[in-house]
C-alpha positions as CSV (number, residue, x, y, z in Angstrom):
1,X,62.8,-5.3,-11.5
2,X,60.0,-7.7,-12.8
3,X,57.8,-7.3,-15.9
4,X,54.7,-5.6,-13.9
5,X,57.0,-3.3,-12.2
6,X,58.4,-2.0,-15.3
7,X,54.9,-1.9,-16.8
8,X,54.1,0.4,-13.5
9,X,57.3,2.5,-14.4
10,X,56.2,3.1,-18.0
11,X,52.5,4.1,-17.0
12,X,53.7,6.3,-14.2
13,X,53.5,9.9,-15.7
14,X,56.6,11.9,-16.0
15,X,57.6,14.8,-13.8
16,X,56.5,17.7,-15.6
17,X,56.9,21.0,-14.1
18,X,54.6,22.7,-16.5
19,X,51.8,20.5,-15.5
20,X,50.1,22.2,-12.7
21,X,50.1,25.5,-14.7
22,X,48.6,23.8,-17.9
23,X,46.0,22.1,-15.5
24,X,45.0,25.0,-13.7
25,X,44.7,27.2,-16.6
26,X,42.9,24.1,-18.3
27,X,40.6,23.7,-15.5
28,X,40.1,27.3,-14.8
29,X,39.0,28.4,-18.3
30,X,36.5,25.2,-18.2
31,X,35.0,26.4,-15.0
32,X,34.3,29.8,-16.9
33,X,33.0,28.1,-19.6
34,X,30.9,26.0,-17.5
35,X,29.6,29.1,-15.9
36,X,28.7,31.0,-19.4
37,X,27.3,27.8,-20.8
38,X,24.7,27.0,-17.7
39,X,23.9,31.0,-16.7
40,X,20.3,31.3,-16.8
41,X,19.6,28.0,-18.9
42,X,19.1,25.0,-16.6
43,X,16.1,24.2,-19.0
44,X,17.7,24.6,-22.2
45,X,19.1,21.5,-24.0
46,X,22.2,23.2,-25.6
47,X,22.8,25.0,-22.8
48,X,23.1,21.7,-20.6
49,X,24.9,19.9,-23.4
50,X,27.6,22.5,-23.3
51,X,27.8,22.7,-19.7
52,X,28.6,18.9,-19.7
53,X,31.0,18.9,-22.3
54,X,32.8,21.7,-20.7
55,X,32.6,20.2,-17.2
56,X,33.4,16.1,-18.0
57,X,35.6,16.6,-21.0
58,X,38.6,18.9,-19.4
59,X,38.5,16.8,-16.2
60,X,39.0,13.7,-18.4
61,X,42.0,15.3,-20.2
62,X,43.5,16.6,-17.2
63,X,43.6,13.2,-15.8
64,X,45.0,11.5,-18.8
65,X,47.4,14.2,-20.4
66,X,51.3,13.7,-20.1
67,X,54.1,15.3,-21.4
68,X,54.7,13.0,-24.2
69,X,51.0,12.0,-25.0
70,X,48.9,15.0,-25.3
71,X,46.8,14.1,-28.6
72,X,45.3,11.0,-27.5
73,X,44.2,12.3,-24.0
74,X,42.7,15.5,-25.9
75,X,40.8,13.0,-28.2
76,X,39.6,11.1,-25.1
77,X,38.6,14.1,-23.4
78,X,36.5,15.4,-26.6
79,X,35.0,11.9,-26.8
80,X,34.1,11.9,-22.7
81,X,32.7,15.5,-23.2
82,X,30.5,14.5,-26.2
83,X,29.0,11.6,-24.5
84,X,28.0,13.4,-21.4
85,X,26.9,16.4,-23.6
86,X,24.7,13.9,-25.5
87,X,23.1,12.5,-22.4
88,X,22.7,15.9,-21.0
89,X,20.7,17.1,-24.2
90,X,18.4,14.0,-23.9
91,X,17.7,14.7,-20.0
92,X,17.2,18.1,-20.5
93,X,15.1,18.1,-23.8
94,X,12.6,15.1,-22.7
95,X,11.3,17.1,-19.9
96,X,8.9,14.9,-17.8
97,X,8.0,12.2,-20.6
98,X,10.7,9.9,-18.7
99,X,10.9,9.4,-14.9
100,X,14.3,8.1,-14.6
101,X,16.4,10.5,-16.4
102,X,18.8,10.9,-13.1
103,X,19.7,6.9,-13.7
104,X,20.9,8.1,-17.3
105,X,23.4,10.6,-15.9
106,X,24.5,8.2,-13.0
107,X,25.0,5.3,-15.7
108,X,27.0,7.9,-18.0
109,X,29.3,9.1,-15.0
110,X,29.9,5.3,-13.9
111,X,31.0,4.6,-17.7
112,X,33.4,7.4,-17.5
113,X,34.7,6.9,-14.4
114,X,35.6,3.3,-15.4
115,X,36.9,4.3,-18.7
116,X,39.4,6.7,-17.5
117,X,42.0,3.9,-15.9
118,X,41.3,1.6,-18.7
119,X,42.3,4.6,-21.0
120,X,45.3,5.1,-19.0
121,X,46.4,1.6,-18.9
122,X,46.2,1.6,-22.7
123,X,43.3,-0.9,-22.9
124,X,42.3,0.8,-26.2
125,X,45.3,-0.6,-27.7
126,X,46.1,-3.9,-25.6
127,X,42.5,-5.2,-25.3
128,X,42.6,-8.1,-23.0
129,X,46.6,-8.1,-22.7
130,X,46.3,-5.0,-20.6
131,X,48.5,-5.5,-17.5
132,X,46.1,-5.8,-14.3
133,X,48.7,-4.2,-12.2
134,X,48.7,-1.1,-14.3
135,X,45.0,-0.7,-14.4
136,X,44.8,-1.1,-10.6
137,X,47.2,1.3,-10.0
138,X,45.4,3.9,-12.3
139,X,42.2,3.2,-10.2
140,X,43.6,4.1,-6.9
141,X,46.2,6.7,-7.9
142,X,43.1,8.4,-9.7
143,X,41.1,8.3,-6.8
144,X,43.9,9.6,-4.2
145,X,44.7,12.3,-6.5
146,X,41.0,13.3,-7.1
147,X,40.2,13.3,-3.5
148,X,43.3,15.2,-2.5
149,X,42.6,17.7,-5.4
150,X,39.0,18.0,-3.8
151,X,40.7,18.8,-0.4
152,X,42.8,21.1,-1.7
153,X,40.2,23.3,-3.4
154,X,38.1,23.2,-0.2
155,X,40.9,24.7,1.4
156,X,41.7,27.3,-0.8
157,X,38.3,28.6,-0.5
158,X,38.5,28.7,3.4
159,X,41.9,30.6,2.6
160,X,40.0,33.1,0.2
161,X,37.2,33.3,2.5
162,X,39.6,34.5,5.5
163,X,41.3,36.9,3.1
164,X,38.3,38.5,2.0
165,X,37.0,39.0,5.5
166,X,40.6,40.3,6.5
167,X,40.8,42.8,4.0
168,X,36.9,44.0,4.3
169,X,38.0,45.0,8.0
170,X,40.0,47.9,6.2
171,X,37.4,48.5,3.5
172,X,38.8,46.8,0.8
173,X,36.1,44.6,-0.6
174,X,37.4,43.3,-3.9
175,X,37.9,39.9,-2.7
176,X,34.7,39.5,-1.2
177,X,32.7,40.9,-4.0
178,X,34.7,38.5,-6.2
179,X,33.6,35.8,-4.4
180,X,29.9,36.8,-4.4
181,X,30.1,36.5,-8.4
182,X,29.4,32.9,-10.0
183,X,31.8,33.2,-12.7
184,X,34.4,33.7,-10.4
185,X,33.5,30.6,-8.2
186,X,33.9,28.2,-11.2
187,X,36.8,29.6,-12.5
188,X,38.6,29.7,-8.9
189,X,37.5,26.3,-8.2
190,X,38.7,24.8,-11.5
191,X,41.9,26.4,-11.3
192,X,42.7,25.4,-7.8
193,X,41.6,21.8,-8.7
194,X,43.8,21.8,-11.8
195,X,46.7,23.1,-10.0
196,X,46.6,20.7,-7.0
197,X,46.0,17.9,-9.5
198,X,48.8,18.9,-11.7
199,X,51.2,18.9,-8.5
200,X,49.8,15.3,-7.3
201,X,50.6,13.8,-10.6
202,X,53.9,15.1,-10.7
203,X,54.6,12.9,-7.1
204,X,53.4,9.4,-8.5
205,X,55.8,7.9,-6.6
206,X,54.7,9.1,-3.3
207,X,51.3,8.5,-4.4
208,X,52.3,4.9,-4.9
209,X,53.3,4.6,-1.4
210,X,50.3,6.4,-0.2
211,X,48.5,4.1,-2.1
212,X,50.1,1.1,-0.6
213,X,49.5,2.4,3.1
214,X,45.7,3.0,2.2
215,X,45.2,-0.3,1.1
216,X,47.2,-2.1,3.9
217,X,44.6,0.2,6.4
218,X,41.7,-0.9,4.5
219,X,42.8,-4.6,4.3
220,X,42.7,-4.6,8.3
221,X,38.9,-4.1,8.2
222,X,38.5,-7.5,6.1
223,X,39.0,-9.4,9.3
224,X,35.8,-8.3,11.2
225,X,33.8,-7.7,8.1
226,X,34.8,-11.7,7.0
227,X,34.0,-12.8,10.7
228,X,30.5,-10.9,10.5
229,X,29.8,-12.3,7.1
230,X,30.3,-15.9,8.5
231,X,28.2,-15.3,11.5
232,X,25.3,-13.4,9.3
233,X,25.2,-16.4,6.8
234,X,24.9,-18.9,9.3
235,X,22.5,-17.2,11.2
236,X,20.4,-17.0,8.2
237,X,21.0,-20.6,7.3
238,X,19.8,-21.7,10.9
239,X,16.7,-19.1,11.0
240,X,15.8,-19.0,7.3
241,X,15.6,-16.1,5.0
242,X,12.5,-14.7,6.0
243,X,13.9,-13.6,9.3
244,X,15.6,-10.8,6.8
245,X,12.5,-9.6,5.4
246,X,10.8,-9.6,8.7
247,X,13.7,-7.4,10.3
248,X,13.9,-4.6,7.6
249,X,12.1,-3.3,4.6
250,X,15.6,-2.5,3.1
251,X,16.9,-5.5,2.8
252,X,18.1,-4.8,-0.9
253,X,20.3,-1.9,-0.4
254,X,21.8,-3.4,2.7
255,X,22.8,-6.7,1.1
256,X,24.2,-4.4,-1.8
257,X,26.1,-2.5,0.6
258,X,27.6,-5.3,2.3
259,X,28.5,-6.7,-0.8
260,X,30.4,-3.6,-2.3
261,X,32.2,-3.6,0.9
262,X,33.1,-7.0,0.6
263,X,34.2,-6.5,-2.8
264,X,36.3,-3.3,-1.8
265,X,38.0,-5.2,1.1
266,X,38.9,-8.1,-1.1
267,X,40.7,-6.2,-3.3
268,X,42.4,-4.1,-0.6
269,X,44.0,-7.6,0.7
270,X,44.6,-9.2,-3.0
271,X,46.2,-6.0,-4.2
272,X,47.6,-6.0,-7.9
273,X,50.3,-9.0,-7.5
274,X,51.4,-11.3,-4.8
275,X,54.3,-9.4,-4.2
276,X,52.3,-6.6,-3.0
277,X,49.7,-8.7,-1.1
278,X,49.8,-9.0,2.5
279,X,52.1,-12.0,4.0
280,X,49.5,-12.3,6.9
281,X,47.7,-15.3,6.6
282,X,44.7,-14.2,8.7
283,X,44.4,-11.3,6.2
284,X,44.4,-13.9,3.2
285,X,42.1,-16.0,4.7
286,X,39.8,-13.0,5.5
287,X,39.9,-11.9,1.8
288,X,39.1,-15.6,0.7
289,X,35.9,-15.3,2.8
290,X,35.2,-12.0,1.7
291,X,35.8,-13.0,-2.3
292,X,33.3,-16.1,-1.6
293,X,30.6,-14.2,0.3
294,X,29.8,-11.5,-2.1
295,X,27.8,-14.1,-4.1
296,X,25.3,-15.0,-1.6
297,X,24.9,-11.5,-0.5
298,X,24.0,-10.5,-4.1
299,X,21.9,-13.7,-4.2
300,X,20.0,-12.6,-1.5
301,X,19.6,-9.0,-2.7
302,X,18.2,-10.8,-6.0
303,X,15.7,-13.0,-3.9
304,X,14.7,-9.7,-1.9
305,X,14.2,-7.6,-5.2
306,X,12.5,-10.6,-6.9
307,X,10.0,-10.9,-4.0
308,X,8.9,-7.1,-4.0
309,X,8.7,-7.3,-7.7
310,X,6.5,-10.1,-7.3
311,X,4.2,-8.2,-4.9
312,X,4.2,-4.7,-6.6
313,X,5.2,-5.3,-10.1
314,X,7.9,-3.6,-12.0
315,X,8.7,0.2,-12.1
316,X,11.6,2.1,-13.6
317,X,13.6,2.3,-10.4
318,X,13.1,-1.6,-9.7
319,X,14.3,-2.2,-13.0
320,X,17.6,0.0,-12.5
321,X,17.8,-1.8,-9.2
322,X,17.6,-5.2,-11.3
323,X,20.5,-4.0,-13.2
324,X,22.5,-3.4,-10.2
325,X,21.9,-6.4,-8.7
326,X,22.9,-8.2,-11.9
327,X,26.2,-6.4,-11.9
328,X,26.8,-7.5,-8.2
329,X,25.7,-11.1,-8.9
330,X,28.2,-11.4,-12.0
331,X,31.0,-10.0,-9.6
332,X,30.0,-12.5,-6.9
333,X,29.8,-15.3,-9.6
334,X,33.2,-14.3,-11.0
335,X,34.9,-14.0,-7.7
336,X,33.5,-17.1,-6.4
337,X,34.5,-19.2,-9.4
338,X,38.0,-17.6,-9.1
339,X,38.2,-18.7,-5.4
340,X,37.2,-22.2,-5.9
341,X,39.3,-22.9,-9.0
342,X,42.4,-21.2,-7.6
343,X,41.9,-23.2,-4.4
344,X,44.8,-21.7,-2.3
345,X,47.1,-19.4,-3.9
346,X,46.0,-19.5,-7.3
347,X,42.5,-17.7,-6.3
348,X,44.1,-14.3,-6.4
349,X,45.3,-14.3,-10.1
350,X,41.9,-15.4,-11.3
351,X,40.2,-12.9,-9.2
352,X,42.5,-10.1,-10.7
353,X,41.8,-11.5,-14.2
354,X,37.9,-11.2,-13.3
355,X,38.1,-7.9,-12.1
356,X,39.5,-6.5,-15.5
357,X,36.9,-8.6,-17.5
358,X,34.1,-7.4,-15.3
359,X,35.1,-3.9,-15.3
360,X,35.0,-3.4,-19.0
361,X,31.8,-5.5,-19.2
362,X,30.4,-2.9,-16.6
363,X,31.6,0.1,-18.6
364,X,30.0,-1.1,-21.5
365,X,26.6,-2.1,-19.7
366,X,26.8,1.4,-18.1
367,X,27.2,3.3,-21.5
368,X,24.4,1.2,-23.3
369,X,22.0,2.2,-20.5
370,X,22.8,6.1,-20.7
371,X,21.8,5.6,-24.4
372,X,18.3,6.3,-25.7
373,X,18.1,2.3,-26.5
374,X,15.7,1.2,-23.3
375,X,12.6,2.9,-22.2
376,X,12.0,1.5,-18.5
377,X,8.7,3.4,-18.3
378,X,7.4,1.3,-21.3
379,X,8.2,-1.9,-19.8
380,X,7.2,-1.1,-16.5
381,X,3.8,0.0,-17.5
382,X,3.1,-3.0,-19.7
383,X,4.1,-5.0,-16.4
384,X,1.6,-3.1,-14.1
385,X,-1.5,-3.1,-16.7
386,X,-0.8,-7.2,-17.2
387,X,-1.0,-7.4,-13.6
388,X,-4.2,-5.3,-13.5
389,X,-5.7,-7.3,-16.3
390,X,-4.8,-10.7,-14.9
391,X,-6.4,-9.9,-11.7
392,X,-3.3,-10.3,-9.6
393,X,-3.8,-6.8,-8.4
394,X,-7.5,-5.8,-8.0
395,X,-8.9,-2.4,-9.2
396,X,-8.9,-0.8,-5.6
397,X,-5.3,-1.6,-4.8
398,X,-3.8,-0.7,-8.2
399,X,-1.4,2.1,-8.0
400,X,-2.8,4.6,-10.1
401,X,-0.8,7.3,-8.5
402,X,2.5,5.7,-9.5
403,X,1.4,5.3,-13.3
404,X,0.7,9.0,-13.1
405,X,4.1,10.4,-11.7
406,X,6.6,7.4,-11.7
407,X,6.3,6.2,-15.2
408,X,6.4,9.2,-17.5
409,X,4.5,9.3,-20.6
410,X,3.7,5.6,-21.2
411,X,2.3,5.7,-17.6
412,X,0.2,8.7,-18.2
413,X,-1.1,7.6,-21.8
414,X,-2.0,4.1,-20.0
415,X,-4.1,6.0,-17.4
416,X,-5.9,7.7,-20.2
417,X,-7.0,4.5,-21.4
418,X,-7.8,3.0,-18.2
419,X,-9.9,6.3,-17.7
420,X,-12.4,4.8,-20.6
421,X,-12.4,1.3,-18.7
422,X,-16.0,-0.1,-18.6
423,X,-15.1,-1.1,-14.8
424,X,-16.2,1.7,-12.8
425,X,-13.5,1.1,-10.0
426,X,-10.7,1.3,-12.8
427,X,-12.2,4.1,-14.7
428,X,-12.8,6.2,-11.2
429,X,-8.9,5.4,-10.0
430,X,-7.4,6.5,-13.4
431,X,-9.5,9.6,-13.4
432,X,-8.8,10.8,-10.0
433,X,-5.0,10.2,-10.7
434,X,-5.0,11.9,-14.0
435,X,-6.8,15.1,-12.2
436,X,-3.7,15.1,-9.6
437,X,-1.7,18.6,-10.3
438,X,1.0,17.3,-7.8
439,X,2.2,14.0,-6.5
440,X,0.3,13.4,-3.1
441,X,2.4,12.4,-0.2
442,X,2.4,8.9,0.5
443,X,3.7,7.7,4.0
444,X,3.7,3.9,3.7
445,X,2.5,0.8,1.3
446,X,-0.9,0.8,-0.1
447,X,-2.5,-1.7,2.1
448,X,-1.2,0.1,5.4
449,X,-2.4,3.5,4.2
450,X,-5.9,2.0,3.7
451,X,-6.1,0.3,7.0
452,X,-5.1,3.5,8.5
453,X,-7.9,5.5,6.4
454,X,-10.3,3.0,7.3
455,X,-9.5,3.2,10.9
456,X,-9.8,7.0,11.2
457,X,-12.9,7.0,9.3
458,X,-14.2,4.6,11.5
459,X,-13.8,6.9,14.5
460,X,-15.4,9.9,12.8
461,X,-19.4,10.3,13.4
462,X,-21.3,13.1,11.1
463,X,-24.1,15.0,13.0
464,X,-25.7,16.1,9.4
465,X,-27.7,14.0,6.7
466,X,-26.3,15.8,3.3
467,X,-24.5,12.7,1.6
468,X,-22.5,14.9,-0.7
469,X,-21.2,16.7,2.2
470,X,-20.3,13.4,4.1
471,X,-18.5,12.0,1.1
472,X,-16.5,15.3,0.8
473,X,-15.7,15.2,4.5
474,X,-14.5,11.6,4.4
475,X,-12.4,12.1,1.5
476,X,-10.8,15.3,3.5
477,X,-10.1,13.5,6.4
478,X,-9.0,10.3,4.6
479,X,-6.4,12.7,3.0
480,X,-4.9,14.0,6.3
481,X,-2.9,11.7,8.2
482,X,-3.4,13.2,11.7
483,X,-7.2,13.8,11.4
484,X,-9.4,11.3,13.6
485,X,-6.9,9.4,15.3
486,X,-9.5,9.4,18.1
487,X,-13.2,9.9,18.2
488,X,-14.1,12.8,16.3
489,X,-17.4,14.5,15.7
490,X,-18.5,16.5,12.4
491,X,-20.9,19.4,12.6
492,X,-22.2,21.5,9.6
493,X,-22.0,24.9,11.2
494,X,-22.9,27.2,8.0
495,X,-23.3,27.0,4.2
496,X,-22.5,30.2,2.1
497,X,-23.0,29.9,-2.0
498,X,-22.2,26.0,-1.6
499,X,-19.1,26.5,0.7
500,X,-19.8,24.6,4.0
501,X,-17.9,25.3,7.2
502,X,-17.6,22.1,9.1
503,X,-16.3,21.7,12.6
504,X,-14.2,18.8,13.5
505,X,-14.4,18.1,17.4
506,X,-11.7,15.6,18.6
507,X,-10.1,14.8,21.9
508,X,-10.1,18.4,23.7
509,X,-9.6,20.4,20.5
510,X,-11.7,21.9,17.4
511,X,-10.8,22.7,14.4
512,X,-12.6,23.6,11.0
513,X,-12.9,22.3,7.5
514,X,-13.7,24.3,4.4
515,X,-15.6,22.1,2.1
516,X,-16.6,23.5,-1.2
517,X,-19.2,21.4,-2.7
518,X,-18.8,23.3,-6.1
519,X,-15.7,21.5,-6.6
520,X,-15.7,18.4,-8.8
521,X,-15.6,15.6,-6.5
522,X,-13.0,14.1,-8.7
523,X,-10.5,16.8,-8.0
524,X,-11.0,16.3,-4.4
525,X,-10.0,12.8,-4.5
526,X,-7.0,14.0,-6.7
527,X,-5.9,16.1,-3.9
528,X,-4.9,13.4,-1.4
529,X,-2.7,15.1,1.2
530,X,-3.4,18.3,-0.5
531,X,-6.7,18.5,0.7
532,X,-4.8,19.9,4.1
533,X,-4.8,23.6,2.2
534,X,-8.4,23.5,2.9
535,X,-8.1,23.4,6.7
536,X,-8.5,26.4,8.6
537,X,-7.5,25.7,12.4
538,X,-9.5,27.4,14.9
539,X,-8.1,25.7,18.2
540,X,-6.5,22.8,19.3
541,X,-5.7,23.6,22.7
542,X,-7.5,22.1,25.9
543,X,-10.5,24.1,26.5
544,X,-12.3,23.6,30.0
545,X,-12.9,20.1,30.7
546,X,-14.8,18.9,27.5
547,X,-13.4,15.9,25.4
548,X,-14.8,13.9,22.7
549,X,-15.3,10.0,23.3
550,X,-17.3,7.6,21.4
551,X,-20.4,8.2,23.0
552,X,-20.4,11.9,23.7
553,X,-23.2,13.9,23.1
554,X,-22.0,17.0,20.9
555,X,-24.4,19.9,20.1
556,X,-24.7,23.5,19.4
557,X,-26.0,26.0,22.0
558,X,-26.9,29.5,21.9
559,X,-24.1,31.8,23.7
560,X,-24.2,35.3,22.6
561,X,-23.9,33.6,19.1
562,X,-23.0,30.1,18.8
563,X,-20.2,27.5,20.0
564,X,-19.7,23.8,20.2
565,X,-20.5,21.7,23.2
566,X,-19.3,18.1,24.5
567,X,-21.5,16.7,27.1
568,X,-22.9,20.0,28.0
569,X,-19.2,21.6,28.3
570,X,-17.8,24.1,25.9
571,X,-15.1,23.4,23.5
572,X,-13.1,25.7,21.2
573,X,-13.7,29.3,20.4
574,X,-17.2,30.8,19.5
575,X,-17.7,30.7,15.9
576,X,-20.1,33.7,15.8
């Protein structure tokens, strides 16, 4: 038995008959605690902190506890629970002062996921002497045990639902009533997950065999992906990288997804040592190609994001994307160097070493990003203001709405300053954004929205002279995506206490707008797509043979009241 095999045997948890019962009780009580902590308090910081503590801490302890090692896993579980509780407290207490709180939680969860196998392999004791084989073993065994426990929990719910229905037939509704209780759901799920996890962790020899089967199956996919990657890179080299931007607006996530796929399949081929790795020459070549291919994919993703930042500036979401791309580039560079330095056979050992180092670095980065160290809203706001001040983006094209809703408190403070600007266009744009009560719906880039709005307004003809009413009709039409796609004519039907009923004749339909001239113009501008709420639909069904064209003669005629006529033919229903 080799040194690595001895390490695996030492790392494998003992067969502990008490484990399923212990984990079922631990996670069942944790589930009940999660319910009691979160019940009716999703906006209360201390409740969300306790919820996170009781959820993440016991799960981390359940994955690491062993018959002969209980104290260290308990301390580790308390540490994990405390970290996630702190993040949950921060997320809940900041309310809307930050716009990227969900990324703090994601970073914390990533740090926890990486820390569990590192703790199991003894990294806190051995540091960089930690055997890679042991770490790799724990990563995959945890993934398989977790997936299996989740599947068992789902089956347990299916069984109890069937039993509840069965007993309900004979007028025994105890199970059905229990299922409807939230506390029971949390407790039952925790107990089922814990029991199944305990059973699976008592069968780690079988799990180890299953792990080998899973990696073998995954490694087969390395061949088609390697061939596709070669063809893709050749096509980009021959056609130029611009073809990628022209084909899709989602190049960055697509490239990162391919890089992640290449990373997973490379490791499926490499395994944890050469003795376990596939002897197939084709698979080894495919793994080598994928290891080299991660770097160009990550580099193209970085170029794509850089282009977008150059066009639109920084935002909190783009900063998080930059960090994700940076991690991908680091992995790509590490794999590329390992492949080149190792040439043929030695590259796999260098890659495994790089995996351990990069996992630790990623865990630390994720942990730091989850802490209150950097404010991406402040960084992004400063960048956007510098673009506006330098003239890189004009006052008319500047995205005031994003500053209002996507940058947190720093963005709103910047908008308040812009609202005092001596530049009329900047002042108006900031005032409109500050007046928004909800984020207007956006359906495309600013330039595309502006072009679409101008096209629809060019179709509009207004048969009245009131300049204030004209401006309000234009703003309402501009805020509605479907208005005036064809030539349309507006008529002022009536006015009462400053509230106008304006008919819009378009195509073979007629609809009414209720325009309140008492409403401040800034508020109307701020409504954007919310202006749709002011629309009262009268009729859009074809009526007779009337149809509006660019040169149509649209008039109001007496008809036991009044109605709209297009080229002498009635359209819509009478409005009096």
